[in-house]
FIFIDREN-18617 format. One record per residue (C-alpha): residue in one letter; x, y, z. Coordinates in steps of 0.05 Angstrom, whole numbers, plus 32768, in hexadecimal, padded with zeros to 4 digits. Example, Ala and Ser with C-alpha at 12.3 -4.5 7.8 and 13.67 -1.06 7.14 Angstrom:
<atoms>
a80F67FA6809C s81117FEB808F 
</atoms>
This chain:
<atoms>
x876B88C384F5 x878C88FD851A x87D78904850F x880E89268538 x8839895C8519 x886A89258506 x883488FE84E3 x882B88C88519 x87E588B1852C x87C388CB856B x878E88A2858F x874788BB8582 x871E88DA85B9 x86F6891785D0 x8711895C85BC x873B898585EB x870089B485F3 x86DC897D8619 x8712897A8650 x86E9899D8685 x86AB89748676 x86D489348679 x86F0894886BC x86A9894F86D7 x8695890C86B7 x86D188EA86D9 x86BA8904871D x867288EB8712 x867988AB86EA x86C0888F86E1 x86A7884B86C8 x8678886C8696 x86AF8898867C x86DD885D866F x86A788328651 x868E886A8623 x86D5887A860C x86E4883285FA x86A1882785D8 x86A4886785B0 x86EE886C859C x870A882585A0 x8747880585C0 x8771884485C5 x8752888585DD x876D88C985EF x874288EA8625 x874D89338639 x873C893C8683 x87478981869F x879189938694 x87A4894B8687 x879F891A864D x878F88D2865D x87A18898862E x8772885D8635 x878B881D8615 x875887E58613 x877687A885F1 x8798876B8611 x87D7877A85EA x87D887C08605 x87CF87A7864D x880787758643 x883687AB8628 x882987DD8660 x882387AD869B x885687788689 x8882877F864B x889587C88656 x888087CF869F x88C287F186B1 x88AC882D8689 x886B883686AF x8863884D86F6 x88228853871C x87F8888A86FD x87BE88B98708 x879388A58743 x87C8887C8766 x87FB88B58764 x87C688E28780 x87B188AD87B2 x87F788B087CF x87E188ED87F7 x87AD88BF8816 x87D3887E881C x881C88918820 x885388678800 x88378821880A x883C87E787D9 x8801880287B1 x8820884687A2 x886C884087A9 x889B8838876E x88E28822875C x89128808878F x88E3881787C9 x88AC87EE87AA x88DB87B4879A x88F487B487E2 x88AE87B587FE x8897877E87D0 x88D2875287E5 x88BF875D882E x8876874A8824 x8878871687ED x888F86DA8818 x885086DF8843 x882786CE8805 x884C869087EF x881F865587DC x8833862A8818 x882386638848 x87E0866F8827 x87D08625882C x87E186278876 x87AE865F8880 x877386388861 x8757862488A5 x8758866C88BD x87318682887F x86FF86498887 x86F6865B88D1 x86E886A488C1 x86B7868F888A x8693866088BA x868C869988EC x866D86C488B5 x863B868D88A3 x8627868788EC x861E86D288F4 x85F386D788B6 x85CA869A88CA x85B786BC890B x859B86FB88EA x855686DB88E9 x853F86FA88A8 x8553874188BC x857687648882 x85C1876F888A x85F487958861 x861D875B8847 x8652878B882C x8660879E8874 x866187548885 x86928745884E x86BF877E8864 x86BF876388AB x86CF871D8892 x870987328866 x8726875E889D x8721872288CB x874686F5889A x877A872A888D x8787873588D6 x878F86EB88E7 x87B686D588A9 x87E6870E889E x87EB873488E0 x87D887018916 x87A987368932 x875F873F893F x874C877B8914 x87058777892E x871F8799896C x872787D98944 x86DF87EC8939 x86E88829890D x8717880988DA x86E1880088A4 x86CB884988A9 x8714886088A9 x8722883C8868 x86E388588848 x86FD889E8858 x8741888D883B x8722887387FA x86F688B087F5 x873388DD87FC x875A88B687C9 x872288BD8796 x871D890887A6 x8767890E8798 x875B88EE8754 x871E89188743 x874089598757 x87858944873C x879F89558782 x8791899F8775 x877189A987B9 x87A589B287F1 x87A1897F8828 x879889B5885D x875689CF883F x872189BB8874 x86EF899A8846 x86C38967886B x86E0892C8845 x872889448852 x8718894B889C x86FB8905889D x873988EC887A x8767890D88AD x874188EC88E5 x874488A988C1 x878F88AE88B6 x879A88BE8900 x876E88838913 x8791885388E3 x87D5886B88FB x87BE885C8942 x87A88816892D x87EA8809890B x881088218949 x87E787F28975 x87F487B78946 x883E87C58945 x884387D08990 x8821878D899D x885287698970 x889487908976 x88B4876389AA x889D87238988 x88B3872B8940 x88E486F18946 x88A986C38957 x888386D38917 x889186D688CC x885086F788B6 x884987398892 x8847876388D1 x8888874788ED x88AA874D88A9 x8895879688A3 x88AC87A688EA x88F0878688DC x88F687AD889B x88E587EE88BD x891A87E388F2 x894E87DC88BC x8942882388A3 x897A885488B6 x8948888988C9 x8916886F88FC x88E388A388E7 x88E6888A889F x88DF884388B7 x88A2885388E1 x8880887988A9 x888C88428876 x8872880E88A7 x8833883788B1 x882A88438866 x883487F98856 x880587E0888B x87CE88128879 x87D487FD8830 x87D487B38842 x879787BB886F x877187E08839 x878587B787FB x878687768822 x873D87778833 x871A87A78803 x8721878287C1 x870A873F87DD x86D0875E8802 x86B9878087C2 x86BF8740879A x8696871A87CD x8660874F87CE x865A87508782 x865787048782 x861D870387B3 x85F987388789 x860087108749 x85F086CD8769 x85AE86E98781 x859E8701873B x85AF86BC871D x858E86848746 x85A8864E8716 x85EF86638727 x85DF86628771 x85C2861B876B x860186028746 x862E8622877B x8605860187B2 x860785BD8791 x865385C08787 x866085D887CF x863685A087EB x8656856C87BE x869D858287CD x869885978816 x865D85718833 x8653858E8878 x869D859B8887 x86C685DB8882 x86F085E48842 x873A85D38841 x877085ED8811 x876A85B087E3 x872185C287D6 x873685FD87AC x874585CD8774 x870085AC877C x86D485EA8780 x86DB85F68736 x869786158728 x86A086448763 x86E1865B8744 x86BF86698701 x868986928724 x86BD86BC8747 x86E586C68707 x86A686DD86E3 x8695870C871C x86DA872B8718 x86D3873186CD x8695875C86D4 x86AB877F8714 x86F7877C8717 x870F878C875D x874487BA873F x871B87DD8709 x8752880C86EF x879E880686E9 x87BB884C86DF x8802885586C8 x8831888E86B4 x88648885867D x88AB88958690 x88C588998649 x88A4889E8604 x8884885D85ED x8856884185B8 x8817881985C8 x87EB87FB8593 x880D8825855D x880188668583 x8839889085A0 x8836889C85EC x885F88D78605 x888988D68644 x886088E98680 x881E88D28661 x87E688B9868D x87D788738672 x879A884B8688 x878E88008685 x874687F5869B x873387AD86AD x86EA87C286B2 x86E887D28667 x871C879F8652 x86F287688672 x86B7877E8647 x86DC87838605 x86AC876485D2 x86E5874785A9 x86F9871A85E2 x86B98711860A x867886F885EB x863C871F8604 x866A87418636 x8635875E8665 x8616871A8672 x862886F586B2 x863F86B1869A x866F868B86C8 x867686538695 x869F86818668 x86D88670869A x86CF86258692 x87108604867D x86F885F38637 x86E5863B8628 x87238662863E x87588648860E x8752867C85D6 x874C86B98603 x878986E78607 x87AA86E4864B x87A4872F8655 x875B87338644 x874D8722868D x8777874586C3 x874E874B8703 x878E874B872E x87B8877686FF x87F3875886DA x883E875A86D3 x886E876B870D x8837878E8734 x880787538732 x87DF87528773 x8808873187A8 x87CC871887CF x87A386F98796 x87A986B187AD x879486C087F4 x875A86EA87D9 x874286B387AB x8746867E87E1 x871E86AC880F x86E986BB87DB x86E3867287C6 x86D98659880D x86A8868F881F x867C868887E2 x867B863C87E6 x8667863D882F x863286738826 x8614865087EA x8613860D880E x85F28627884E x85CB8667883F x85A0868C880C x85AE86D78809 x857A870387E8 x8580874D87D8 x854F877B87FB x8518878E87CB x852187D287AC x856A87DA87BC x859187F38780 x85D887DA8779 x860688128762 x864E880A874C x868088378770 x86C588378751 x86F38849878A x8738882A8793 x871187E9878A x86CD87E18768 x869D87E787A2 x865287EC87AB x8636883087BE x8606882A87F8 x861887E2880A x85F187A387FA x85B68795882A x85A0874C8826 x8573871D884C x858F86D98861 x856986978863 x8580864F886D x8590862C882B x855D85FC8810 x856F85B28817 
</atoms>
């Protein structure tokens, strides 16, 4: 075991001489780098990457300490700090008092009673998706695009009372923002924003487009905020309270861009991964179909059905174990700390990686196997709470998780009941770890009516 000059243990990991190679590996294969580090060195790993040293901690106790017990000592870290240049100071990237204020503004819109009241909207959007797919007549479609359109539709109607489908470029704009955010991570923000690289030019166009969309949403609502109590009205009211109108407008834009991105991206990714895995496991698809038909019959789902679609919930939980929508949780330590017996200096880049944590062989039997039944009630009792954190944990637990789960449950139940979706032969599904865990190149599938 390596020791510091004071005789304290240091986490194992690659030598400092590997820093440049690890930086290149991070740009090519972030998931592979994290997986290899955990497999080779254990639950605590020190990874030199360029001029930085990353500390990967991969045990439920470590996650609990960083995300909950001592969360006040950890601000957002590498990746998200760099993404601030792309996203601004929205809820995803802000810290301290600004973050607390923003959370207080947005949180009421996600209360359980409000989510329950939106169930009919979600079911209506899901029914529209089923109808669109049914009319494809066997022509392959990119269901990832379809899931993105669906989740944007739900987001617009439930949180903003707006039709986001009217903004045709919004999906491409968010792709450019994500690409820039990952470039900021890979380059450690060493490339000035003014350098006219193609991706930076695309990002600038996307930011202008998204700012225009936000301005149009705000203009359509500004005189009617008293009539609504959704996220948009609450953010407009909060922005008006700022002493400096320019600061208020910028925070409103940052918050809405972040909400639009995070509010649809993670659920769209989870739905896409679910359809991919269902196609690979026909027995799971058959059980989903049987449950949906038994619980729903021919009607649309209602909020109370969430407690009845139990197998659907286990499938979604297992999908998010293998493909967590938030695959990495980067933090930076404000003061020295100790995690798992290892000292962590102030200013350290600390990583909690749900993608590797969800595959920890000590807590997950045959971790690469897709097995929804591992989330059956009689099999979850002995598992540590922080072995499974698809929505994060602690004070920064995802504010929209209940809406996202209701959306995913309704969509998968209705698709399984009514349709069979089959991947196009020869298409290779490739993981793409962006701000969420996406699929590179989409997911082309052919749609057929479900068998009776």
